[in-house]
N, C-alpha and C positions, 0 to 999 in steps of 0.2 A: 736508651732513648725512650721517653714516655710516649704514649699515644698522643697524636697531635691535638685531639679534641674529643669532646662528646662524652656521654654517659656510659658508653659501652666499654667499660674498663677492661683491660686485658685479662684474660681468663686465668693466667697463672699456670702452674704446672700440674696441680692435682685436679682430679675429676670431682665435680660437685653435683650432687643429686639435684635434679630440677624439681620444681613444684608440679603438682598435679594440675590437670585442667580445672579452671576455676568453676565453670558452670557449663558442663557439656550439654545438658538438656536445653538450656537457654540458647546455646550456640546452634544446636541442631534445629531448634524451632525457628531461629532467625534465618538460617540457610533455606529451610523449607518455605519460609515466608516469601523469599525471593522467587520461588517457583509456583506460588499459589495461583497466580494469574495465568499459569500455563496448565491448568488442571485438566483441560480436555485433551491436550497432547499427551499428558501423563496417563490418562485413562486409555487412550489409544495404544500406548506402549504396553500397558498391562494386558490389553486384549491380544496384542501380538504375542506377548509372552505366553498367554494361555493357549493360543493356537499352536505355537511352537511346541509346548509341552504335550498337548494332546496328540499331536502328530508323532512325537517321539515315543509316547506310550504305545500308540497303535503299531508303529514300526517295530518296536522291541517285541511286542506280543507276537508278531508274525514270525520271529525267529524260532519260536517253539513249533509253529506249523511247518517251517522249513525242515526242522530236524525230524519231527514225528511223521509228517505227511509226504515228504519228498526225498530226504536223505536216506532214512531207514528203508523205505520201499524202493530206493534207487530210481525215482521218477525224475530223470534229468531234464526232460522237456518242461515239466511243471515247475521245476526248480528255477529254470531260466526265466520264465514269466513272473514268478514270484519275486525274484531278485530285481527285475525291472520295475515291478510294482512298488517295492520298498524304496528303490532309488527315487521314484517319482514322489513318494511321500516325503522323503528326506529333502528333496528339492523345495517343497513347500516350506519346510522348516527353515531352510537356508534363507529363503526370501523373507520370511517373517522376522528372522534374527537380523538380517541386513537392515530392514526398514526400522526396526526398533532401535538399533544402534545409531542409524542415521538421524532419527528424531532426537535421541538423547544427546548426541554430539551437538546438534543445533541448539537444543534447550540449554545445555551446559555452557556453551559459548555465549549465548545471549545473557544467561544468568551471571556469569563471571564478568562479562562486559559491564553489566549494571552495577555489580559490586565494585569493580575497579573504578567506574565513573563516580559512584557515591563516595568511595574512599578518597579519590582525588579532589572531589568537590568539598568534602569535609576538611581536607588539609588546607584548602584555600581560605577557609573560614576561621582557622585557628590563629590565636594571637602570636605575635613575634616571640613572646616568652617561650612558647612551646618549641619552636625551632632552635632557639638558643640553648635548649637543654636536651635536645635529641640529635643523635648522629644522623646526618643526611643519608649515609649508606644504609643504616638500619631502616629508615623510612622507605628508601628505594627497594629494599629487600621485601618489605611488606607489600609494596605495590606490584612486585614481579613474582618472586618465589612463592610467597604465601598464597597469593591469588591463583597462581598456576597449580598449586597443590589442591586448592578447592576445585578448580576446573577438572583436574584429573579424576578426582573422586566423583564428581557429578556425572562426568561423561562415561566413565567405565564402571565404577563401583555401584552406582545406583541401579544401572541396568542389570548388573550381575546379581544384585540383591533381589530385584523384582523377579527376574527369571528363575533365580535359585529357589526363592520361596514357593513360586508356582510349581516348579519342577518337584520340589520335596513333597508338596501336597499331592500332586498328580501321581508320582511314583508310589507314595504311601498307599493311596487308594488302590492302585493296580496290584500292589503286593498283597494287600488284605484280601482282595477279590481272588487272587490266584491261590494263596495259602496263608490263612490266619496263623497257623502254627509256626511256619517259617518266619513270618513277620515278627512274631513275639521274640523269636530267637535272634533275629537280625537287629532288633531295637534294643537289646540288652546293653550293648556297649555305647549306644548314642549318648546317654548322660555322662559317661566317662569323657567323651570328646568335648562336651560343653564345659565340664569342670576343669579339665586341663587347659583348654583355650582361655577360659575366664581368668585362670590363675596367671597365664602368660601375658594376657592383655593388661592385667592390673600391674604386673611387674615392668612391662615395657613402656607404658604410657608416659611416665616422667622423662624417659630418655628421648622420646620423640619430641616432647616439648623443649628439652634442653638442646636437641639437635637444631630446631628452628631458631632458638635464641643464639646459638653459636654461629649459625649461618648468617644471621643479621649482624653479629659482631664482625665476622670476616668481611662481609660486604662493606660495612662501615669503615673498616681499616683500609681496605683497598681504595675506596673512594677518596679517603683523606690523603693517602700517600700519593695517589695519582695526581690529585689537585696540588699537592705540595712537592712535586718531584724536583723542582728547581732547588728548593731549600735542602732537600735530601742530598742532591749532587753537590751543592755549594759547600755544605759542611761535611762532605765525605761520610755520610751516615748510611751508606748502602748496606754495609754488613750488619749494622744495628737494626735497620729496618727489616732485613731478611730474617734476622733472629726473632724479632717480635712477630713477624708474619708467621714464622715457623711455629711459635708457641700457640698462636690463635688457630692456625691450621691443624696442629696436632690435637687441640682441644675439640675442634669440630670432628676430627677423625675418631677420637675416643667416643664421643657421644653418639656418632653415627654407627660405629661398630657395636656399641652396647645396644642401641635400638634395633639394628638389623639382625644382629646375631641372636638375641633372645627371641625376636619375633619370627626369625627364620626357622627356629626349632619347632614351631607350631605345625608346619606342613608335614615334615617327616614323622613326627609323633602321631599325628592323626592318620597318616597313611598306614603306619604300623598297626594302629587299632583297627582300621578298616580291613586290612589284609587278614588279621586274625578273625574278624567277623565273617569274611567271605569263607575262610577255611571251616569255621564252625557251621555256617549255613550249608556248605557243600556236604559236610559229614552228616548233619542231621537230615538234609534233603535226601541223601543217598539211602539212609536207614529207612526213611518214610517210603521211598520209592520201592525198596525191596520188600517191605512188610505190608504195604497197602497198594491198592490199585488206583488211588486218586491222583497220584503224581506220576508223570512220565519224565523221561530224561530231558525232553524238550522243555517241560514245565520248570524243571530245576535250573536249566540253563537260562531261561527267560527270567526266573526269579533273581538269579545272581546278577543278570544285567540290570534288572530293576533296582536291586540293592546297590549296585555300583553307581547307577544314575541318581539314586537317593542320597548316597553319602558324598558324591562328588560336589554338589552345590553346598552341602554343609561345610565341607573343607574350604571351598571358595569363599563362602560368607565369613567363616572364622578368619581366614587369611586376609580378607578385605579389611578387617578391623585394624590391621597395620596401616593401610593407606588412609583409612578414616581417621585414625589417631593423628597422623601427620597433618591431614586436612583440618581437623578440629583445632590443632595447635596453631596452624596458620590463620584459621578463621578468627580465633580469639585475639590474635595479634592485630588482625585487620579491624575487627569490631572495637578493639581497644582505642584505636585512633578515631573511629567514627563516634565513639561515646565521649571523646574529649569535649569539654565545654567550649563552644565556638565563641568567637569575638562578636558579642551582641551589643547593639546600641541600647541604651537605657530607655525605659518607657517614656514616651512623649518626645523623643528626639525627632527632629525634622531636618529635611534637606535644605541646603543653602545654595542658591544659584551662584552668587558672587560675593566676595568679601572685599572690604576696603583695605584691610590689612593692619588695623590698629590692634596690637597684641599686648596683653597685660598678664603677668604672673604675680599673684598675690600670695605671699607667704607659703610657697609650694614646698612640700616635704615629700621625699620619695626614697624607697629602698627596694632593691631587687629581691633581697632576702630579708625576712623579718629580723629585726635587731641590728641590721647593718645599714644605717642611713647613708645614702649616697648624696642626696641633695637636701640641704638644711635651710629652711626659711628663705627661699629664693624669691626676690621681688624684682621684676623687670617691667619696663614700659617702653615698647617700641612703637612709635607713632607711624602712621601711614606714610610709606615711601622712605622711611629711615633705614639706614644700614647700621646694624648692631653687630659688633665683633665680640666673639667669646674666646678668651685666651686663658691659658693656665697649663700647669704640668699634666702629664698623663695620669688619668684616673681622677681628675679633679671634678668631673661631672659635666663636661662640655657636651658630649654626645647624648648624655641623659636628657638634657634640656630639649634637644631635638626630638628624641623619642617620645617625650611627653607632649610636645607641640603637635606632633603627627598622630597622637593617640595610639602609638605602638604599645605603650604602657599607660596604665592609669595611675594618677597621683595618689599618695596616701592621705594627704590633707592639703588644704588651701584651694585656690581657684585659678583656672586659666581662662581668660576672657579674650575673645576676638570680636572686635567691633562692639564691645560692651556686652556680649552674650557668652555665657559659660559654654565651653566646648562640649560639655556633657550633654547639652541640649541639641547638639548638632550630630547628624549621622556621620559615621567615620568616612564613608565613601564620599559624601559631598564635601567634607572638610579636606580630605586628601586631594580631591580634584582641584582645590584652590591652593595647593602647596606643591611646588616643584622643587626637586633636589638635584644637586650635582655633587656626587660623592668622590672620595679619593679613589676608591676601587669601583670603576665604572663597569656595569654589566651590560654586555651586548649579546643579542641572541643570534643563533646561526640562521640568519635571514639576510635579506638584502639591506644595503645601507638605507635605502628609502624606507623600508618597513621598520627598521630600528629607530629612525627619527620619528616616524609616524606613531610610534608607541606612546609618545607624549600626548597625542590626541588622534584617536583612531579614525575620526571623520574628516581629518584634514585632507585637502586635495594635494596633488603632486606639486602644484604651484606654491602652496603653503609650505610644503616640505623644503623646496628649493630656496624659498625666501628665508626660512628659518636657518638653513645651512649657511646662506650668505651672511646673515646677521651674526652667526657664530664663527665666521672666518673659516668655515669648513668646506665651502663650495669648491675652492681651488684644488685642494688635495683630492676631493671626491672625484672631480673630473679627470684626474690623472690615474685613477684606478682602472683596471682592465675593462670593466663594464659600467663605469661611472656609478650612478645611483642604483643600478641593478646588480652591482657586485655583491656576491654572497659572502658574508663574513664567516670565518671559521670559528671554532669554539671560543666564545667570549671575545671575539675580535682579535684573536692572536696574530692575524696577518696584518694588523695595524700597529703603529707605534702607540706608546702611552699617551702622547700628546694628541694624536689623531682620535683615539678613543674618547679622550676628554672633550674634544671639540664636538664630537657627535652627541655626547651627553648634554652639552650646552645647547646644541641645536634642538635636541629633544625637549629640553626645559623651555626654550624659546617658544616652541610650537604649542606647549601646554597652555600658555597665556594665563598662568596662575598669578594671583596677586601677592602671594607670599613665596619667597625664594630662600632656600637653604643651601649654602655652600659649605660642605663638610670636608675640610682639608683638600679642596679641589685642585690645588696646584702644588701640593707638598712633594709629589714624586715627578715633577716636571722640571726640565732643565731651564735655565734662566732665559734663554732666547725664546723657547716655546712659551714660557710663562708670560712674556710680554704680549705675544699674540693672543693667548688665552685670556689675559687680563682685559684686553680691548674687547673681546667677545663678551666677557662677563659684565663689563661696564654697560654695554648695550642691553644685556639681559636684565640688569638690575634697575634700569630706568623705570621709575614709577612704581617699583615694587618694594614692599617691606622685606628687607634682606637680613638674614642671620648668617654670619660668616664665622666658621671655626677655622682658625689658622695657627700654624706653628711659625710661619714666616711673618714676623710682626711688621715687616716693611710693606706688606700687602694691605694693611688695614689702617694706615696713617690717616686716611680720609674718612674713616667711619664716623658716623654721627655720635655714636657712643661705644665705648669699649667696656666690656664686663670682664673682670679678672676673677677667676675661680681658683680656689685652693681648698682641697679636702671637702668639697661639696658646699662651700660657702662663697658668696660673692663678697670678696674682701675689698675690692676697689671698683670704682665706676666713674667714667668720664671720657673726655676726648683724649686723643693721643698727646696733645701738648699739655693738658692739665695733669694727666697722669705722670708725665715725665717731670713736671715741676714738683709733684709730691715726693719724688725720689723714693718711691716705695717698691712694692713687689713687682709691678709692671715695669718700672724703670730698670730694675735689676735684670728682668728678663730681656728687655729690649737692648740694654747695653751689653749684655753677655753675648748677644748675637752679632754685635758690630764692634766688639772690642778688638783692637789691633793686636 
């Protein structure tokens, strides 16, 4: 069974090398740009890092005094007070570290909240074409997993980098002051750590990107299958779906193992180099202590502690690169959506308060993909208050006309005029406010019945909502619900019947008071008895509105003012129900095939 939808095609069996980060410098610059207005808080964090480092350097230095001045002379009383003094110094370090972490957590949460808000806002401005070509699960993954990776890096890794750099500088100064000779010895292996880490980072970077991509694919597949679970059960495709999920899951496991296994080798390798360094320093320090009087046992011990404190943040910073790579891969996916071209109104477009509803299509041509024309030279004139029915076989271009009227897509050539004005001169928001739609697949939010109806006009009063429900023949069944209008609907109104959901959609359209109405297969999945009730509600809704009706049941459009017959993107017949039957053409064949005994 193929994947139900979307561009996130199944990964297949073999592992594929992922691309490198497209522009890591630009991505880092954009992330830092989100924190630029928090510069004073970042400066304060740096000050806390410096305080913590200075305190640790001082505390470490006192270990030499403990050995030389208290342990060797057996001064236990002095040792006790010195230990208490060092404990007090470390307490200051703990407080500084706590507050720097607290501030960074707050900054990272605020920053990622802003990124998440900007990403969501950007998605609201994208054209319908974008959502038709992207898996919803992958988009959800970018909003959640990728943003969470950014948050993790900002809250933990940035602090570690700050404190690590300050610690490295502080400890290096302390090492040089204590023994320049041992410092030279201790720094010999440092370039080797950087070279090995750089090599491993370069090798693991593509796998972290691939891991994020595979995670998006997995989320997309899960979302699709959960949404279509009824179809899976109906066609007994459970085993097929499990196998497909297994393939995608294994692909994610492969890329994750490759990323984590290679990056996980960095820590042990650097620890080995560090331990060899400590051994060399201890041997050289012992030789110097035996042959000179400048170094004591306590000095050597303190230097090794300095050296350990010097190499530890280096290892941490190098290991942080793993987290940073994952965050940068996620950030690129987030910024990729933000950089998508939004749905913009052309220059000079203006708002329209109200429309009369006179609609004209002049020689309109349209294609979703270049070279594949869907609508060919369409000419339509719907006068104010008229009902225009659009019929034809699947794929003929019926819904395409609706998508063009609402400016979900822009035409390739021709003109669409409403009240004599080209819709390109109207803002999309004002145009859509004057168009209401009742679709075959009604979407209801997990809110109260009242708020679902009010979605048609957010400033409507409760009285307006009840009146709209009555006009839509929905009031009676709403009052039978457990909490009436305050009943909270479950996911997409699954606790209602299809007919009840459709009546709520009609009530929502009634409330919008739009002058143009679109009914897209509004009764195709409704039983005949419920259809009669819905038809009555729709007749009230259609009064005084220019209405476009897409219908498979031709019996529902007998009274339309004009019927357009589409086939392969062309309007091949046009007229009333009676005139088209008399022509005995394509429409007559469609109609007779539905009522043939």
